[in-house]
Biopython code that builds the backbone (N, CA, C, O; Angstrom):
import numpy as np
from Bio.PDB.StructureBuilder import StructureBuilder

atoms = [
    (1, "MET", "N", (-14.884, -4.833, -2.052)),
    (1, "MET", "CA", (-13.612, -4.351, -2.536)),
    (1, "MET", "C", (-13.198, -3.170, -1.662)),
    (1, "MET", "O", (-14.035, -2.354, -1.276)),
    (2, "SER", "N", (-11.902, -3.082, -1.351)),
    (2, "SER", "CA", (-11.397, -1.967, -0.561)),
    (2, "SER", "C", (-10.075, -1.489, -1.154)),
    (2, "SER", "O", (-9.443, -2.181, -1.952)),
    (3, "GLU", "N", (-9.681, -0.303, -0.746)),
    (3, "GLU", "CA", (-8.445, 0.297, -1.246)),
    (3, "GLU", "C", (-7.516, 0.604, -0.084)),
    (3, "GLU", "O", (-7.965, 0.938, 1.012)),
    (4, "VAL", "N", (-6.229, 0.488, -0.332)),
    (4, "VAL", "CA", (-5.209, 0.885, 0.626)),
    (4, "VAL", "C", (-4.697, 2.230, 0.149)),
    (4, "VAL", "O", (-4.222, 2.350, -0.980)),
    (5, "LEU", "N", (-4.792, 3.261, 1.014)),
    (5, "LEU", "CA", (-4.464, 4.631, 0.632)),
    (5, "LEU", "C", (-3.195, 5.138, 1.310)),
    (5, "LEU", "O", (-2.857, 4.723, 2.418)),
    (6, "ALA", "N", (-2.507, 6.037, 0.628)),
    (6, "ALA", "CA", (-1.314, 6.672, 1.200)),
    (6, "ALA", "C", (-1.766, 7.686, 2.267)),
    (6, "ALA", "O", (-2.619, 8.527, 1.985)),
    (7, "PRO", "N", (-1.211, 7.619, 3.470)),
    (7, "PRO", "CA", (-1.629, 8.535, 4.524)),
    (7, "PRO", "C", (-1.035, 9.938, 4.390)),
    (7, "PRO", "O", (-1.483, 10.869, 5.059)),
    (8, "MET", "N", (-0.034, 10.089, 3.534)),
    (8, "MET", "CA", (0.632, 11.379, 3.357)),
    (8, "MET", "C", (1.386, 11.385, 2.037)),
    (8, "MET", "O", (1.578, 10.339, 1.418)),
    (9, "GLU", "N", (1.805, 12.550, 1.616)),
    (9, "GLU", "CA", (2.666, 12.636, 0.438)),
    (9, "GLU", "C", (4.029, 12.071, 0.813)),
    (9, "GLU", "O", (4.602, 12.440, 1.838)),
    (10, "ALA", "N", (4.539, 11.180, -0.017)),
    (10, "ALA", "CA", (5.804, 10.518, 0.307)),
    (10, "ALA", "C", (6.337, 9.790, -0.917)),
    (10, "ALA", "O", (5.681, 9.716, -1.956)),
    (11, "ASN", "N", (7.530, 9.261, -0.768)),
    (11, "ASN", "CA", (8.143, 8.420, -1.789)),
    (11, "ASN", "C", (7.860, 6.959, -1.435)),
    (11, "ASN", "O", (7.939, 6.573, -0.269)),
    (12, "VAL", "N", (7.534, 6.156, -2.435)),
    (12, "VAL", "CA", (7.320, 4.725, -2.193)),
    (12, "VAL", "C", (8.704, 4.087, -2.047)),
    (12, "VAL", "O", (9.465, 4.009, -3.012)),
    (13, "TYR", "N", (9.015, 3.639, -0.854)),
    (13, "TYR", "CA", (10.320, 3.045, -0.574)),
    (13, "TYR", "C", (10.366, 1.603, -1.078)),
    (13, "TYR", "O", (11.322, 1.195, -1.737)),
    (14, "ARG", "N", (9.312, 0.832, -0.757)),
    (14, "ARG", "CA", (9.204, -0.525, -1.294)),
    (14, "ARG", "C", (7.759, -1.002, -1.197)),
    (14, "ARG", "O", (6.983, -0.534, -0.365)),
    (15, "VAL", "N", (7.425, -1.942, -2.067)),
    (15, "VAL", "CA", (6.108, -2.570, -2.075)),
    (15, "VAL", "C", (6.295, -3.973, -1.511)),
    (15, "VAL", "O", (7.148, -4.729, -1.974)),
    (16, "GLU", "N", (5.497, -4.310, -0.518)),
    (16, "GLU", "CA", (5.679, -5.574, 0.215)),
    (16, "GLU", "C", (4.801, -6.715, -0.289)),
    (16, "GLU", "O", (4.979, -7.855, 0.140)),
    (17, "VAL", "N", (3.855, -6.437, -1.191)),
    (17, "VAL", "CA", (2.939, -7.473, -1.675)),
    (17, "VAL", "C", (2.965, -7.517, -3.192)),
    (17, "VAL", "O", (3.515, -6.630, -3.845)),
    (18, "ALA", "N", (2.368, -8.554, -3.738)),
    (18, "ALA", "CA", (2.237, -8.699, -5.191)),
    (18, "ALA", "C", (0.772, -9.005, -5.499)),
    (18, "ALA", "O", (0.019, -9.436, -4.626)),
    (19, "VAL", "N", (0.385, -8.777, -6.738)),
    (19, "VAL", "CA", (-0.971, -9.121, -7.164)),
    (19, "VAL", "C", (-1.180, -10.615, -6.925)),
    (19, "VAL", "O", (-0.337, -11.438, -7.282)),
    (20, "GLY", "N", (-2.306, -10.945, -6.323)),
    (20, "GLY", "CA", (-2.619, -12.340, -6.004)),
    (20, "GLY", "C", (-2.356, -12.704, -4.553)),
    (20, "GLY", "O", (-2.854, -13.723, -4.075)),
    (21, "ASP", "N", (-1.580, -11.887, -3.841)),
    (21, "ASP", "CA", (-1.310, -12.154, -2.424)),
    (21, "ASP", "C", (-2.563, -11.916, -1.594)),
    (21, "ASP", "O", (-3.375, -11.048, -1.912)),
    (22, "THR", "N", (-2.710, -12.694, -0.528)),
    (22, "THR", "CA", (-3.790, -12.495, 0.431)),
    (22, "THR", "C", (-3.235, -11.726, 1.620)),
    (22, "THR", "O", (-2.174, -12.063, 2.146)),
    (23, "VAL", "N", (-3.961, -10.685, 2.044)),
    (23, "VAL", "CA", (-3.530, -9.882, 3.190)),
    (23, "VAL", "C", (-4.612, -9.890, 4.254)),
    (23, "VAL", "O", (-5.790, -10.104, 3.968)),
    (24, "SER", "N", (-4.192, -9.653, 5.480)),
    (24, "SER", "CA", (-5.084, -9.543, 6.629)),
    (24, "SER", "C", (-4.938, -8.148, 7.216)),
    (24, "SER", "O", (-3.950, -7.465, 6.945)),
    (25, "PRO", "N", (-5.907, -7.716, 8.016)),
    (25, "PRO", "CA", (-5.771, -6.402, 8.647)),
    (25, "PRO", "C", (-4.448, -6.304, 9.411)),
    (25, "PRO", "O", (-4.091, -7.195, 10.182)),
    (26, "GLY", "N", (-3.736, -5.209, 9.181)),
    (26, "GLY", "CA", (-2.457, -4.996, 9.851)),
    (26, "GLY", "C", (-1.250, -5.403, 9.033)),
    (26, "GLY", "O", (-0.130, -4.999, 9.347)),
    (27, "ASP", "N", (-1.450, -6.200, 7.983)),
    (27, "ASP", "CA", (-0.317, -6.599, 7.132)),
    (27, "ASP", "C", (0.234, -5.373, 6.397)),
    (27, "ASP", "O", (-0.527, -4.518, 5.945)),
    (28, "VAL", "N", (1.546, -5.298, 6.285)),
    (28, "VAL", "CA", (2.182, -4.188, 5.576)),
    (28, "VAL", "C", (2.059, -4.411, 4.076)),
    (28, "VAL", "O", (2.477, -5.443, 3.552)),
    (29, "VAL", "N", (1.480, -3.430, 3.394)),
    (29, "VAL", "CA", (1.301, -3.494, 1.949)),
    (29, "VAL", "C", (2.457, -2.786, 1.246)),
    (29, "VAL", "O", (2.959, -3.260, 0.227)),
    (30, "ALA", "N", (2.873, -1.649, 1.800)),
    (30, "ALA", "CA", (3.981, -0.887, 1.225)),
    (30, "ALA", "C", (4.640, -0.081, 2.336)),
    (30, "ALA", "O", (4.069, 0.108, 3.410)),
    (31, "VAL", "N", (5.839, 0.384, 2.060)),
    (31, "VAL", "CA", (6.557, 1.250, 2.989)),
    (31, "VAL", "C", (6.853, 2.546, 2.250)),
    (31, "VAL", "O", (7.442, 2.543, 1.170)),
    (32, "LEU", "N", (6.431, 3.661, 2.857)),
    (32, "LEU", "CA", (6.693, 4.980, 2.290)),
    (32, "LEU", "C", (7.866, 5.608, 3.020)),
    (32, "LEU", "O", (8.192, 5.215, 4.140)),
    (33, "GLU", "N", (8.497, 6.583, 2.385)),
    (33, "GLU", "CA", (9.607, 7.300, 3.009)),
    (33, "GLU", "C", (9.337, 8.791, 2.885)),
    (33, "GLU", "O", (9.097, 9.305, 1.793)),
    (34, "ALA", "N", (9.379, 9.475, 4.021)),
    (34, "ALA", "CA", (9.214, 10.925, 4.046)),
    (34, "ALA", "C", (10.109, 11.475, 5.141)),
    (34, "ALA", "O", (10.103, 10.971, 6.264)),
    (35, "MET", "N", (10.865, 12.490, 4.823)),
    (35, "MET", "CA", (11.779, 13.135, 5.778)),
    (35, "MET", "C", (12.694, 12.112, 6.455)),
    (35, "MET", "O", (12.931, 12.176, 7.661)),
    (36, "LYS", "N", (13.201, 11.169, 5.659)),
    (36, "LYS", "CA", (14.125, 10.122, 6.103)),
    (36, "LYS", "C", (13.515, 9.166, 7.123)),
    (36, "LYS", "O", (14.234, 8.480, 7.850)),
    (37, "MET", "N", (12.187, 9.126, 7.170)),
    (37, "MET", "CA", (11.493, 8.189, 8.050)),
    (37, "MET", "C", (10.733, 7.188, 7.193)),
    (37, "MET", "O", (10.165, 7.556, 6.165)),
    (38, "GLU", "N", (10.718, 5.930, 7.606)),
    (38, "GLU", "CA", (9.955, 4.906, 6.910)),
    (38, "GLU", "C", (8.581, 4.784, 7.561)),
    (38, "GLU", "O", (8.466, 4.648, 8.779)),
    (39, "ILE", "N", (7.539, 4.835, 6.728)),
    (39, "ILE", "CA", (6.170, 4.768, 7.207)),
    (39, "ILE", "C", (5.491, 3.538, 6.605)),
    (39, "ILE", "O", (5.221, 3.522, 5.404)),
    (40, "PRO", "N", (5.208, 2.505, 7.407)),
    (40, "PRO", "CA", (4.508, 1.340, 6.864)),
    (40, "PRO", "C", (3.050, 1.682, 6.601)),
    (40, "PRO", "O", (2.414, 2.388, 7.384)),
    (41, "VAL", "N", (2.528, 1.174, 5.491)),
    (41, "VAL", "CA", (1.116, 1.346, 5.157)),
    (41, "VAL", "C", (0.478, -0.032, 5.259)),
    (41, "VAL", "O", (0.830, -0.951, 4.518)),
    (42, "ASN", "N", (-0.466, -0.163, 6.189)),
    (42, "ASN", "CA", (-1.071, -1.455, 6.494)),
    (42, "ASN", "C", (-2.433, -1.621, 5.842)),
    (42, "ASN", "O", (-3.148, -0.647, 5.608)),
    (43, "ALA", "N", (-2.777, -2.856, 5.556)),
    (43, "ALA", "CA", (-4.125, -3.174, 5.087)),
    (43, "ALA", "C", (-5.079, -2.987, 6.253)),
    (43, "ALA", "O", (-4.768, -3.358, 7.385)),
    (44, "GLU", "N", (-6.238, -2.412, 5.977)),
    (44, "GLU", "CA", (-7.248, -2.241, 7.021)),
    (44, "GLU", "C", (-8.300, -3.339, 6.978)),
    (44, "GLU", "O", (-9.100, -3.483, 7.903)),
    (45, "ALA", "N", (-8.293, -4.116, 5.893)),
    (45, "ALA", "CA", (-9.252, -5.210, 5.735)),
    (45, "ALA", "C", (-8.523, -6.403, 5.138)),
    (45, "ALA", "O", (-7.431, -6.265, 4.586)),
    (46, "SER", "N", (-9.130, -7.564, 5.253)),
    (46, "SER", "CA", (-8.538, -8.740, 4.616)),
    (46, "SER", "C", (-9.020, -8.808, 3.175)),
    (46, "SER", "O", (-10.092, -8.305, 2.840)),
    (47, "GLY", "N", (-8.224, -9.427, 2.341)),
    (47, "GLY", "CA", (-8.599, -9.578, 0.943)),
    (47, "GLY", "C", (-7.433, -10.039, 0.102)),
    (47, "GLY", "O", (-6.341, -10.303, 0.604)),
    (48, "VAL", "N", (-7.689, -10.130, -1.192)),
    (48, "VAL", "CA", (-6.678, -10.533, -2.160)),
    (48, "VAL", "C", (-6.284, -9.291, -2.960)),
    (48, "VAL", "O", (-7.146, -8.549, -3.431)),
    (49, "VAL", "N", (-4.992, -9.072, -3.108)),
    (49, "VAL", "CA", (-4.504, -7.925, -3.873)),
    (49, "VAL", "C", (-4.831, -8.157, -5.347)),
    (49, "VAL", "O", (-4.334, -9.101, -5.961)),
    (50, "THR", "N", (-5.672, -7.285, -5.910)),
    (50, "THR", "CA", (-6.055, -7.420, -7.316)),
    (50, "THR", "C", (-5.346, -6.407, -8.197)),
    (50, "THR", "O", (-5.255, -6.583, -9.411)),
    (51, "GLU", "N", (-4.841, -5.336, -7.574)),
    (51, "GLU", "CA", (-4.189, -4.287, -8.357)),
    (51, "GLU", "C", (-3.211, -3.517, -7.481)),
    (51, "GLU", "O", (-3.530, -3.159, -6.347)),
    (52, "LEU", "N", (-2.027, -3.267, -8.007)),
    (52, "LEU", "CA", (-1.054, -2.384, -7.371)),
    (52, "LEU", "C", (-0.947, -1.143, -8.251)),
    (52, "LEU", "O", (-0.755, -1.248, -9.463)),
    (53, "ARG", "N", (-1.072, 0.025, -7.639)),
    (53, "ARG", "CA", (-1.052, 1.259, -8.418)),
    (53, "ARG", "C", (0.207, 2.081, -8.200)),
    (53, "ARG", "O", (0.291, 3.219, -8.662)),
    (54, "VAL", "N", (1.188, 1.520, -7.501)),
    (54, "VAL", "CA", (2.452, 2.219, -7.263)),
    (54, "VAL", "C", (3.623, 1.273, -7.508)),
    (54, "VAL", "O", (3.469, 0.051, -7.519)),
    (55, "VAL", "N", (4.787, 1.867, -7.703)),
    (55, "VAL", "CA", (6.039, 1.111, -7.793)),
    (55, "VAL", "C", (7.064, 1.810, -6.916)),
    (55, "VAL", "O", (6.935, 3.001, -6.629)),
    (56, "ALA", "N", (8.068, 1.080, -6.495)),
    (56, "ALA", "CA", (9.129, 1.663, -5.667)),
    (56, "ALA", "C", (9.794, 2.806, -6.417)),
    (56, "ALA", "O", (10.053, 2.718, -7.617)),
    (57, "GLY", "N", (10.063, 3.880, -5.687)),
    (57, "GLY", "CA", (10.711, 5.047, -6.259)),
    (57, "GLY", "C", (9.746, 6.130, -6.706)),
    (57, "GLY", "O", (10.153, 7.259, -6.980)),
    (58, "GLU", "N", (8.482, 5.790, -6.779)),
    (58, "GLU", "CA", (7.448, 6.731, -7.215)),
    (58, "GLU", "C", (7.036, 7.639, -6.057)),
    (58, "GLU", "O", (7.042, 7.219, -4.900)),
    (59, "ASN", "N", (6.683, 8.872, -6.371)),
    (59, "ASN", "CA", (6.147, 9.795, -5.376)),
    (59, "ASN", "C", (4.627, 9.691, -5.402)),
    (59, "ASN", "O", (4.023, 9.670, -6.475)),
    (60, "VAL", "N", (4.004, 9.628, -4.221)),
    (60, "VAL", "CA", (2.546, 9.551, -4.143)),
    (60, "VAL", "C", (2.005, 10.718, -3.329)),
    (60, "VAL", "O", (2.664, 11.218, -2.418)),
    (61, "ALA", "N", (0.799, 11.141, -3.673)),
    (61, "ALA", "CA", (0.125, 12.204, -2.941)),
    (61, "ALA", "C", (-0.665, 11.598, -1.787)),
    (61, "ALA", "O", (-0.962, 10.403, -1.786)),
    (62, "GLU", "N", (-1.000, 12.424, -0.816)),
    (62, "GLU", "CA", (-1.853, 11.979, 0.283)),
    (62, "GLU", "C", (-3.180, 11.506, -0.294)),
    (62, "GLU", "O", (-3.786, 12.199, -1.111)),
    (63, "GLY", "N", (-3.631, 10.337, 0.124)),
    (63, "GLY", "CA", (-4.897, 9.791, -0.330)),
    (63, "GLY", "C", (-4.813, 8.984, -1.627)),
    (63, "GLY", "O", (-5.819, 8.449, -2.093)),
    (64, "ALA", "N", (-3.616, 8.895, -2.209)),
    (64, "ALA", "CA", (-3.455, 8.121, -3.441)),
    (64, "ALA", "C", (-3.672, 6.638, -3.150)),
    (64, "ALA", "O", (-3.319, 6.142, -2.080)),
    (65, "VAL", "N", (-4.257, 5.944, -4.120)),
    (65, "VAL", "CA", (-4.506, 4.506, -3.962)),
    (65, "VAL", "C", (-3.188, 3.748, -4.189)),
    (65, "VAL", "O", (-2.544, 3.893, -5.228)),
    (66, "ILE", "N", (-2.814, 2.954, -3.210)),
    (66, "ILE", "CA", (-1.600, 2.134, -3.316)),
    (66, "ILE", "C", (-1.954, 0.755, -3.869)),
    (66, "ILE", "O", (-1.271, 0.230, -4.747)),
    (67, "ALA", "N", (-3.036, 0.180, -3.338)),
    (67, "ALA", "CA", (-3.446, -1.159, -3.776)),
    (67, "ALA", "C", (-4.953, -1.299, -3.675)),
    (67, "ALA", "O", (-5.609, -0.608, -2.896)),
    (68, "VAL", "N", (-5.484, -2.203, -4.475)),
    (68, "VAL", "CA", (-6.915, -2.528, -4.444)),
    (68, "VAL", "C", (-7.041, -3.970, -3.967)),
    (68, "VAL", "O", (-6.344, -4.860, -4.454)),
    (69, "LEU", "N", (-7.939, -4.189, -3.010)),
    (69, "LEU", "CA", (-8.149, -5.521, -2.455)),
    (69, "LEU", "C", (-9.562, -6.004, -2.763)),
    (69, "LEU", "O", (-10.523, -5.244, -2.641)),
    (70, "ALA", "N", (-9.683, -7.251, -3.156)),
    (70, "ALA", "CA", (-10.994, -7.887, -3.344)),
    (70, "ALA", "C", (-11.262, -8.747, -2.120)),
    (70, "ALA", "O", (-10.336, -9.292, -1.519)),
    (71, "ASP", "N", (-12.520, -8.866, -1.757)),
    (71, "ASP", "CA", (-12.885, -9.713, -0.620)),
    (71, "ASP", "C", (-12.410, -11.139, -0.866)),
    (71, "ASP", "O", (-12.537, -11.683, -1.964)),
    (72, "SER", "N", (-11.853, -11.729, 0.202)),
    (72, "SER", "CA", (-11.347, -13.094, 0.050)),
    (72, "SER", "C", (-12.380, -14.107, 0.469)),
    (72, "SER", "O", (-12.125, -15.310, 0.408)),
]
sb = StructureBuilder()
sb.init_structure("model")
sb.init_model(0)
sb.init_chain("A")
sb.init_seg("    ")
for serial, (resi, resn, name, xyz) in enumerate(atoms, 1):
    if name == "N":
        sb.init_residue(resn, " ", resi, " ")
    sb.init_atom(name, np.array(xyz, "f"), 0.0, 1.0, " ", f" {name:<3s}", serial, name[0])
structure = sb.get_structure()
């Protein structure tokens, strides 16, 4: 099991995956917005999204868990 973490404090602009989706390394899981810049947050491992811990419009802290992935 692995987690996708927010690299910085930011607003969640949009979530690109849903629970049950399969992701590969490099796939965009969510897009954050900070200082009018969009920051894609990529999966670092392959797996199935088992949990999303953010929604669009929410503010997240640096290191916050965005999604949980189970080994595929």
